[in-house]
C-alpha positions as CSV (number, residue, x, y, z in Angstrom):
1,X,18.1,-16.2,-23.0
2,X,16.0,-13.5,-21.2
3,X,18.3,-10.5,-21.2
4,X,16.8,-7.8,-19.0
5,X,18.2,-4.3,-20.1
6,X,16.8,-2.0,-17.9
7,X,15.2,-2.9,-14.6
8,X,13.6,0.4,-14.0
9,X,14.8,3.0,-11.6
10,X,12.7,2.1,-8.4
11,X,13.6,2.4,-5.1
12,X,15.0,-1.1,-3.2
13,X,11.4,-2.9,-2.9
14,X,10.3,-2.4,-6.6
15,X,14.2,-3.9,-7.5
16,X,13.8,-6.9,-5.7
17,X,10.1,-7.4,-6.9
18,X,11.4,-7.8,-10.2
19,X,14.5,-9.9,-9.1
20,X,12.1,-12.1,-7.4
21,X,9.8,-12.7,-10.3
22,X,12.3,-13.1,-12.7
23,X,14.8,-15.5,-10.5
24,X,11.5,-18.1,-9.8
25,X,10.6,-17.5,-13.9
26,X,13.9,-18.6,-14.8
27,X,14.2,-21.7,-12.5
28,X,10.8,-22.7,-13.1
29,X,11.3,-22.8,-16.5
30,X,14.8,-23.5,-16.7
31,X,16.4,-20.4,-19.2
32,X,19.4,-18.2,-18.0
33,X,19.3,-14.4,-17.3
34,X,21.7,-12.0,-18.7
35,X,20.6,-8.6,-16.0
36,X,21.5,-5.3,-16.6
37,X,21.8,-3.2,-13.2
38,X,20.6,-6.4,-11.2
39,X,21.0,-4.6,-7.6
40,X,22.3,-5.6,-4.7
41,X,21.3,-4.3,-1.1
42,X,23.1,-5.1,2.2
43,X,20.6,-7.0,3.6
44,X,20.0,-10.4,1.6
45,X,21.9,-13.4,1.2
46,X,21.6,-13.8,-2.7
47,X,22.5,-17.2,-2.5
48,X,21.1,-20.7,-3.1
49,X,22.0,-23.8,-4.4
50,X,19.4,-23.7,-7.1
51,X,19.1,-20.4,-8.0
52,X,22.8,-19.6,-8.0
53,X,23.9,-19.4,-11.7
54,X,20.6,-18.6,-13.4
55,X,21.8,-14.8,-13.5
56,X,25.1,-13.5,-15.3
57,X,25.0,-9.8,-13.8
58,X,26.1,-7.2,-15.7
59,X,26.5,-3.4,-14.2
60,X,23.8,-0.8,-15.6
61,X,25.6,1.0,-18.8
62,X,24.1,4.2,-19.3
63,X,24.3,3.6,-23.0
64,X,22.2,0.4,-22.9
65,X,19.6,2.2,-20.5
66,X,19.2,5.0,-22.3
67,X,20.0,4.3,-25.9
68,X,18.1,0.7,-26.4
69,X,15.7,-0.2,-24.1
70,X,14.2,3.1,-23.3
71,X,14.0,3.5,-27.1
72,X,12.5,0.0,-28.0
73,X,10.5,-0.1,-24.8
74,X,8.8,3.8,-26.3
75,X,8.4,2.5,-29.9
76,X,7.1,-0.8,-28.9
77,X,4.4,1.3,-26.8
78,X,3.7,4.0,-29.8
79,X,3.3,1.4,-32.6
80,X,1.9,-1.1,-30.2
81,X,4.3,-3.9,-31.5
82,X,4.1,-7.5,-29.7
83,X,7.1,-8.6,-30.9
84,X,8.4,-12.0,-30.8
85,X,11.7,-11.3,-29.4
86,X,11.3,-8.1,-27.3
87,X,9.4,-8.7,-23.7
88,X,7.5,-5.7,-22.3
89,X,8.0,-6.3,-18.7
90,X,4.5,-4.8,-18.0
91,X,2.9,-6.5,-20.3
92,X,1.0,-9.8,-19.3
93,X,0.4,-11.2,-23.0
94,X,4.5,-10.5,-23.7
95,X,5.7,-12.6,-20.7
96,X,3.3,-15.4,-21.4
97,X,4.2,-16.0,-24.6
98,X,8.1,-15.6,-23.7
99,X,7.2,-18.5,-20.8
100,X,5.4,-20.4,-23.9
101,X,8.2,-20.4,-25.9
102,X,10.2,-23.7,-26.3
103,X,13.8,-22.1,-27.2
104,X,14.0,-19.8,-24.6
105,X,17.5,-20.9,-24.3
106,X,18.7,-21.2,-28.0
107,X,17.6,-17.5,-28.7
108,X,17.8,-14.3,-27.0
109,X,14.8,-12.4,-25.8
110,X,15.4,-8.8,-24.6
111,X,13.2,-7.7,-22.0
112,X,12.8,-4.2,-21.4
113,X,10.2,-1.9,-18.8
114,X,9.2,-2.4,-15.2
115,X,7.6,-4.7,-13.6
116,X,8.4,-8.3,-15.0
117,X,5.7,-11.0,-13.4
118,X,5.8,-14.4,-13.2
119,X,3.3,-14.5,-10.2
120,X,2.8,-18.5,-11.2
121,X,6.4,-19.2,-11.2
122,X,7.0,-17.1,-7.6
123,X,4.2,-18.7,-5.8
124,X,5.4,-22.2,-6.8
125,X,8.8,-21.2,-6.0
126,X,8.2,-19.0,-3.0
127,X,10.1,-20.4,-0.2
128,X,13.2,-21.1,-2.9
129,X,13.1,-17.3,-3.5
130,X,12.3,-16.8,0.4
131,X,15.7,-18.6,1.4
132,X,17.8,-16.4,-1.7
133,X,16.2,-13.2,-0.1
134,X,16.4,-14.2,3.4
135,X,18.6,-12.1,5.8
136,X,22.2,-11.8,6.5
137,X,23.8,-12.4,9.8
138,X,24.0,-8.7,10.8
139,X,20.3,-8.2,9.6
140,X,19.0,-11.2,12.1
141,X,21.2,-9.8,15.1
142,X,19.5,-6.7,14.5
143,X,15.9,-8.3,13.8
144,X,16.7,-10.7,16.9
145,X,17.7,-7.5,19.0
146,X,14.7,-5.8,18.7
147,X,12.6,-8.5,19.1
148,X,13.8,-9.6,22.6
149,X,12.1,-6.1,24.4
150,X,9.0,-7.3,23.3
151,X,7.2,-9.5,26.1
152,X,6.5,-12.9,25.5
153,X,3.3,-13.7,24.2
154,X,2.8,-10.3,22.6
155,X,1.1,-10.0,19.2
156,X,3.8,-7.7,17.2
157,X,1.8,-5.5,14.4
158,X,4.1,-3.2,11.8
159,X,2.1,-0.4,10.8
160,X,4.1,1.0,7.8
161,X,3.2,4.9,7.7
162,X,4.2,5.6,4.4
163,X,4.7,9.1,3.6
164,X,7.9,10.9,1.9
165,X,7.4,11.0,-2.0
166,X,3.5,9.4,-1.4
167,X,2.5,13.1,-0.6
168,X,2.6,13.7,-4.5
169,X,2.8,10.0,-5.8
170,X,-0.9,9.7,-7.3
171,X,-2.0,13.1,-5.9
172,X,-1.3,11.9,-2.4
173,X,-4.0,8.8,-2.4
174,X,-2.5,6.9,-0.1
175,X,-1.0,9.4,2.1
176,X,-2.6,9.0,5.0
177,X,-2.7,10.9,8.6
178,X,-2.2,9.8,12.1
179,X,-5.5,9.2,12.7
180,X,-6.4,7.0,9.7
181,X,-3.6,4.3,11.4
182,X,-4.8,4.8,14.6
183,X,-7.9,3.2,13.9
184,X,-7.1,0.8,11.9
185,X,-4.8,-0.2,15.1
186,X,-7.9,0.3,17.6
187,X,-9.6,-2.2,14.7
188,X,-7.2,-4.6,14.8
189,X,-7.0,-4.7,18.3
190,X,-10.6,-5.0,18.6
191,X,-10.2,-8.2,15.9
192,X,-7.6,-9.7,18.0
193,X,-10.2,-10.0,21.1
194,X,-8.0,-8.4,23.9
195,X,-4.9,-10.4,23.5
196,X,-1.6,-8.9,24.0
197,X,-0.1,-6.5,21.3
198,X,2.6,-4.3,20.2
199,X,2.5,-2.2,17.5
200,X,5.7,-1.1,16.0
201,X,5.7,2.0,14.0
202,X,7.6,2.3,10.2
203,X,7.7,5.4,8.5
204,X,9.9,7.5,6.4
205,X,8.8,10.5,8.4
206,X,9.3,11.4,11.9
207,X,6.4,10.3,14.2
208,X,4.4,11.8,16.7
209,X,4.0,8.8,19.0
210,X,1.8,10.7,21.7
211,X,-0.4,10.5,18.9
212,X,-0.5,6.6,19.1
213,X,-0.3,5.5,22.9
214,X,-2.9,4.2,24.4
215,X,-3.0,1.9,27.6
216,X,-4.6,-0.9,25.6
217,X,-1.6,-1.7,23.8
218,X,2.2,-1.1,23.1
219,X,3.4,1.1,21.0
220,X,7.1,1.3,19.9
221,X,8.8,3.7,16.7
222,X,11.1,1.3,14.8
223,X,14.3,3.3,14.0
224,X,16.3,1.4,11.9
225,X,18.0,1.6,8.6
226,X,15.1,0.6,5.5
227,X,16.7,-2.5,4.9
228,X,16.8,-3.3,9.0
229,X,13.2,-2.0,9.4
230,X,12.1,-3.9,6.2
231,X,13.1,-7.4,7.7
232,X,12.1,-6.5,11.4
233,X,8.4,-5.8,9.3
234,X,8.9,-9.4,7.6
235,X,8.9,-10.7,11.3
236,X,6.0,-9.3,12.5
237,X,2.8,-11.3,13.0
238,X,0.5,-8.9,11.3
239,X,1.4,-5.7,8.7
240,X,-0.6,-2.7,8.3
241,X,0.1,0.3,5.4
242,X,-1.0,1.4,2.2
243,X,0.2,-0.4,-1.1
244,X,4.1,0.0,-1.2
245,X,6.2,-3.1,-2.5
246,X,8.4,-2.2,1.2
247,X,5.5,-3.6,3.2
248,X,4.1,-6.2,0.5
249,X,7.5,-7.5,0.2
250,X,7.9,-8.1,3.8
251,X,4.3,-9.8,4.3
252,X,5.7,-11.7,1.1
253,X,8.9,-13.1,2.5
254,X,7.8,-13.7,6.1
255,X,4.4,-14.7,5.2
256,X,2.3,-12.2,7.2
257,X,-0.9,-11.7,6.6
258,X,-1.2,-7.6,5.8
259,X,-4.4,-5.5,5.7
260,X,-3.5,-3.1,2.9
261,X,-5.2,0.7,3.7
262,X,-6.4,2.4,0.2
263,X,-8.9,5.0,1.7
264,X,-9.1,6.7,4.9
265,X,-12.5,5.0,5.9
266,X,-11.4,1.3,5.2
267,X,-12.9,-1.0,7.4
268,X,-10.2,-3.3,8.6
269,X,-10.9,-7.0,9.4
270,X,-8.7,-10.2,9.7
271,X,-10.6,-12.0,7.0
272,X,-9.3,-9.1,4.7
273,X,-5.8,-9.7,5.5
274,X,-3.6,-12.0,3.1
275,X,-0.1,-12.2,2.1
276,X,0.8,-10.0,-0.9
277,X,2.3,-12.2,-3.8
278,X,0.8,-15.5,-2.6
279,X,-2.8,-15.0,-2.1
280,X,-5.3,-11.9,-3.4
281,X,-4.7,-9.2,-1.5
282,X,-7.5,-7.0,-2.8
283,X,-5.1,-3.8,-4.6
284,X,-5.3,-4.5,-8.1
285,X,-1.6,-4.5,-9.0
286,X,-0.4,-7.0,-9.4
287,X,-2.8,-9.4,-8.1
């Protein structure tokens, strides 16, 4: 049995990323999970005949998180301990050791730290995971309503302009201005060989649409909640954005090719667009 003590304090898609990997891993390797702090968001259906019952969800307990999980994690890191019973989610060697164990349901293994990756299991069971995290009826209605505004035959491209906390994260390495995204949009439009294209701009900051409008293609701004626009993005034909689990999981769930903008002068090509987690996408984490 795997006991997930602390899934981390990241935002929605960071949490969902870990949940997906653990669910796929538990299903593939036939073990049960006790998951402290399994966060449910008002969007996914969180149900599947094959996956229901694999995880026992427990509320996050402050004592467990602060006094046990973080303490054990810090000690293991300082002493460079590769414990047979403590699984450091961020250490592939620890995870692989656990996956190879033959007694996973007869003994308790403790997972601390974020993330936990079992990409092999995730890829083998990708459609099952997609079903578990498929949108509920309310989200489906929102997405259908928005998609209904586009002209028939248009290729829909989601442009994730991650701002906000990205201004300081890693020193603003992936905080790009409008010009960078507009350049990527222009390049993709040319790559698509003059097909009718509609770009949808997604951002956690206010967007000046005047910086993107052109006679060559259509541009609009998504205005739903974070979870609504997440699923809307997953229904696009292509995605452009910086390294982010938000646009990454939208790519994975919708099987949408994505171009990851790593530098302001990156050269976008169709050959450089991949489905995150399912195909190599050129960014070192987690592929």
